[in-house]
KEKE-3310 file (N, C-alpha, C; in steps of 0.2 Angstrom, whole numbers, plus 5000, padded with zeros to 4 digits):
npx = (4999:5008:5000:5004:5009:5005:5002:4996:4985:4982:4977:4982:4985:4995:5015:5030:5041:5040:5039:5036:5023:5010:4997:4981:4966:4952:4956:4957:4964:4967:4981:4993:5002:5019:5031:5041:5037:5034:5023:5012:5001:4984:4968:4952:4944:4939:4927:4920:4920:4933:4949:4957:4970:4980:4985:4970:4961:4959:4969:4980:4980:4977:4992:5000:5000:5002:5018:5023:5022:5030:5041:5045:5046:5057:5067:5066:5070:5084:5090:5090:5099:5091:5090:5082:5076:5067:5054:5035:5020:5003:4989:4973:4956:4942:4926:4916:4917:4908:4912:4916:4924:4937:4954:4965:4979:4992:5007:5021:5038:5054:5069:5079:5072:5069:5055:5055:5060:5051:5039:5044:5044:5034:5025:5031:5029:5015:5019:5018:5018:5008:4998:4994:4989:4977:4970:4965:4951:4945:4944:4937:4940:4935:4941:4946:4960:4976)
npy = (5111:5107:5099:5083:5077:5060:5052:5047:5042:5033:5027:5016:5000:4989:4987:4980:4989:5001:5014:5017:5021:5030:5040:5040:5046:5035:5024:5003:4997:5003:5011:5015:5029:5031:5043:5044:5041:5028:5016:5007:4992:4993:4985:4978:4961:4948:4943:4955:4963:4969:4963:4957:4958:4968:4976:4975:4990:4989:4981:4988:4997:4991:4985:4996:4999:4988:4987:4998:4996:4986:4992:5000:4992:4985:4995:5001:4990:4987:5001:5000:4989:4976:4959:4955:4945:4943:4951:4949:4955:4954:4960:4963:4968:4968:4973:4969:4974:4980:4993:4999:4999:4987:4986:4973:4966:4955:4951:4943:4941:4937:4928:4926:4932:4941:4942:4955:4962:4957:4964:4978:4979:4975:4988:4997:4995:5001:5013:5018:5029:5027:5021:5028:5039:5033:5031:5044:5058:5056:5065:5070:5080:5086:5089:5095:5089:5095)
npz = (5030:5015:5001:4995:4981:4975:4966:4950:4941:4927:4909:4901:4891:4899:4896:4893:4896:4909:4903:4889:4884:4880:4888:4888:4893:4896:4891:4891:4903:4918:4925:4941:4942:4949:4956:4949:4938:4934:4929:4937:4933:4936:4938:4937:4945:4933:4937:4942:4930:4925:4918:4925:4926:4935:4949:4959:4965:4980:4984:4981:4993:5003:5000:5002:5016:5024:5017:5021:5035:5034:5033:5042:5053:5049:5050:5063:5070:5064:5068:5082:5084:5084:5081:5069:5056:5047:5042:5038:5033:5034:5025:5027:5022:5031:5026:5035:5049:5064:5068:5056:5041:5042:5044:5044:5052:5050:5057:5055:5063:5060:5069:5080:5093:5108:5119:5125:5115:5103:5107:5107:5095:5088:5094:5088:5073:5075:5072:5057:5044:5034:5040:5052:5042:5038:5049:5052:5051:5035:5022:5006:4991:4979:4961:4947:4935:4932)
capx = (5005:5007:4998:5010:5006:5006:5002:4992:4980:4982:4972:4985:4986:5004:5019:5035:5043:5038:5040:5035:5016:5006:4994:4975:4959:4947:4960:4955:4967:4973:4988:4995:5011:5022:5035:5047:5035:5034:5015:5010:4994:4976:4962:4947:4942:4935:4919:4918:4921:4941:4952:4962:4978:4984:4983:4965:4965:4960:4976:4986:4978:4982:5000:5003:4998:5008:5023:5026:5023:5036:5047:5045:5048:5063:5071:5066:5075:5091:5092:5090:5101:5087:5091:5077:5079:5064:5047:5031:5015:4996:4985:4967:4950:4935:4921:4910:4917:4904:4914:4918:4928:4945:4963:4966:4986:4995:5013:5028:5043:5058:5074:5081:5071:5066:5049:5053:5061:5045:5034:5044:5045:5027:5023:5034:5024:5009:5019:5018:5014:5001:4993:4993:4984:4972:4968:4962:4945:4949:4938:4938:4942:4935:4944:4948:4965:4979)
capy = (5107:5107:5095:5081:5071:5053:5049:5049:5038:5032:5021:5013:4994:4989:4986:4975:4994:5005:5022:5017:5021:5036:5041:5043:5042:5030:5015:5000:4994:5009:5012:5020:5031:5035:5049:5041:5040:5020:5014:4999:4990:4991:4980:4971:4954:4946:4944:4963:4968:4969:4958:4953:4959:4969:4975:4979:4995:4988:4977:4993:5001:4987:4985:5002:4997:4984:4989:5003:4992:4980:4996:5005:4988:4984:5003:5001:4984:4990:5005:4998:4984:4970:4954:4954:4940:4945:4952:4949:4957:4951:4965:4962:4972:4967:4977:4969:4977:4982:4997:5001:4994:4986:4985:4966:4967:4951:4953:4938:4941:4930:4929:4926:4938:4942:4945:4962:4966:4957:4969:4985:4979:4976:4995:5003:4995:5006:5020:5017:5034:5025:5018:5034:5042:5028:5031:5050:5056:5056:5071:5071:5088:5085:5094:5093:5088:5101)
capz = (5027:5007:4995:4991:4974:4977:4959:4945:4936:4918:4907:4894:4892:4901:4890:4893:4898:4912:4900:4882:4884:4880:4894:4886:4896:4893:4889:4895:4910:4920:4929:4944:4941:4953:4956:4944:4931:4933:4928:4940:4930:4940:4937:4943:4942:4926:4938:4942:4923:4922:4914:4929:4923:4938:4956:4963:4970:4986:4984:4982:4998:5009:5001:5005:5024:5023:5015:5025:5040:5037:5032:5050:5057:5048:5053:5070:5070:5061:5072:5089:5086:5085:5076:5066:5052:5043:5044:5033:5035:5029:5027:5023:5024:5033:5027:5039:5055:5066:5068:5049:5038:5046:5040:5048:5049:5053:5058:5057:5064:5060:5070:5086:5096:5114:5120:5125:5107:5099:5109:5104:5086:5087:5094:5082:5070:5074:5071:5051:5044:5031:5046:5054:5038:5036:5056:5055:5047:5027:5018:4998:4989:4970:4956:4940:4936:4929)
cpx = (5003:5002:5003:5005:5009:5008:4997:4990:4980:4980:4975:4986:4995:5006:5024:5040:5039:5034:5037:5028:5013:5001:4986:4970:4955:4951:4958:4958:4970:4977:4988:5002:5014:5027:5039:5044:5034:5027:5016:5002:4990:4973:4957:4947:4939:4927:4916:4920:4928:4943:4956:4968:4982:4982:4977:4965:4965:4967:4983:4985:4980:4990:5004:5004:5004:5017:5027:5027:5029:5043:5051:5047:5056:5068:5073:5072:5084:5094:5093:5095:5097:5089:5086:5078:5074:5056:5040:5024:5008:4992:4977:4960:4945:4930:4914:4909:4913:4904:4916:4921:4935:4951:4963:4974:4989:5002:5019:5033:5047:5062:5074:5078:5066:5060:5049:5055:5056:5040:5036:5045:5038:5021:5027:5030:5018:5012:5021:5015:5007:4995:4991:4989:4979:4968:4964:4955:4948:4941:4941:4936:4939:4938:4945:4957:4969:4981)
cpy = (5106:5100:5090:5076:5066:5051:5049:5042:5038:5025:5017:5006:4994:4987:4983:4982:4999:5012:5021:5017:5027:5036:5043:5040:5038:5025:5009:4997:5000:5008:5016:5022:5034:5040:5049:5039:5032:5017:5006:4998:4989:4988:4977:4966:4953:4947:4949:4968:4968:4963:4954:4953:4964:4969:4976:4985:4995:4984:4982:4997:4997:4985:4990:5001:4993:4985:4994:5001:4990:4987:4999:4999:4985:4990:5001:4996:4987:4996:5005:4992:4977:4965:4952:4951:4942:4948:4952:4952:4955:4957:4962:4967:4970:4973:4976:4968:4980:4991:5002:4995:4994:4984:4978:4964:4961:4950:4948:4940:4937:4933:4926:4930:4937:4944:4951:4964:4963:4962:4976:4984:4979:4984:4999:5000:5000:5014:5021:5024:5033:5025:5024:5041:5041:5030:5037:5050:5059:5061:5069:5076:5085:5090:5090:5093:5093:5098)
cpz = (5019:5005:4994:4986:4973:4972:4956:4943:4928:4916:4902:4897:4895:4897:4895:4898:4902:4909:4894:4881:4885:4886:4891:4891:4893:4891:4894:4903:4911:4925:4935:4944:4948:4953:4951:4939:4930:4932:4932:4937:4938:4935:4940:4940:4938:4930:4940:4937:4920:4918:4919:4930:4928:4945:4956:4967:4977:4989:4985:4989:5004:5008:5002:5013:5024:5023:5019:5032:5041:5035:5039:5054:5057:5049:5058:5072:5070:5067:5079:5089:5087:5080:5073:5059:5045:5045:5038:5039:5030:5031:5022:5025:5025:5033:5030:5046:5057:5066:5060:5045:5041:5041:5045:5046:5054:5053:5060:5057:5064:5064:5079:5092:5104:5115:5121:5118:5102:5100:5107:5095:5084:5087:5089:5075:5068:5072:5062:5050:5038:5037:5050:5049:5038:5044:5057:5049:5040:5026:5011:4997:4982:4967:4951:4939:4933:4923)
residu = (MET:PRO:ARG:ARG:GLU:VAL:GLY:ALA:ILE:CYS:GLY:LYS:THR:PRO:SER:ARG:ARG:PRO:HIS:ASP:HIS:LEU:HIS:GLN:PRO:GLY:ASP:ALA:VAL:PRO:GLY:LEU:HIS:ASP:GLN:ARG:ASN:VAL:CYS:ARG:THR:CYS:ASP:ALA:THR:PRO:ASP:LYS:GLY:GLY:ALA:GLY:GLN:GLY:PHE:ARG:PRO:HIS:GLU:LEU:LEU:ALA:GLY:ALA:LEU:GLY:SER:CYS:THR:ALA:MET:VAL:VAL:ARG:MET:TYR:ALA:ASP:ASN:HIS:GLY:ILE:PRO:LEU:ALA:GLY:VAL:THR:VAL:ARG:VAL:SER:LEU:ASP:HIS:GLY:HIS:PRO:ASP:GLY:THR:ALA:PHE:VAL:CYS:ALA:ILE:GLU:LEU:ALA:GLY:GLN:LEU:THR:ASP:GLU:GLN:ARG:GLN:LYS:LEU:LEU:ARG:ALA:ALA:LYS:ALA:CYS:PRO:VAL:ARG:ARG:THR:LEU:SER:LYS:LYS:ILE:VAL:PHE:VAL:GLU:GLY:GLU:GLY:ARG)
# end
């Protein structure tokens, strides 16, 4: 399978418009660039040496899992005529889990749903592509940027 560029990290101080800054290595507040060239500010909390001006890296990881799960549930409901009024996914990381780091996912489904519909939606949530990716063995391949 070909490698897919998901995003790039930049390190420029955030600004009001997403495209009006240059990307210089070593800037104080890093950011994450998506494929549309929109920069999201990333930072650590002040107690970890950051300025607390953006998403923490683990929040982005948990956010990717939570948002993907919510999208999968919403699409499943829409495609199967399930009257889902809303879905909220809360994700946290448990670094103290005996089997390693655990993603703790709480899914809230709103609407007039039968037990069967709820079970179908919760099963569909497990098909989230980010969840499938995080469930596989992960390796890191080091290299220099281009």
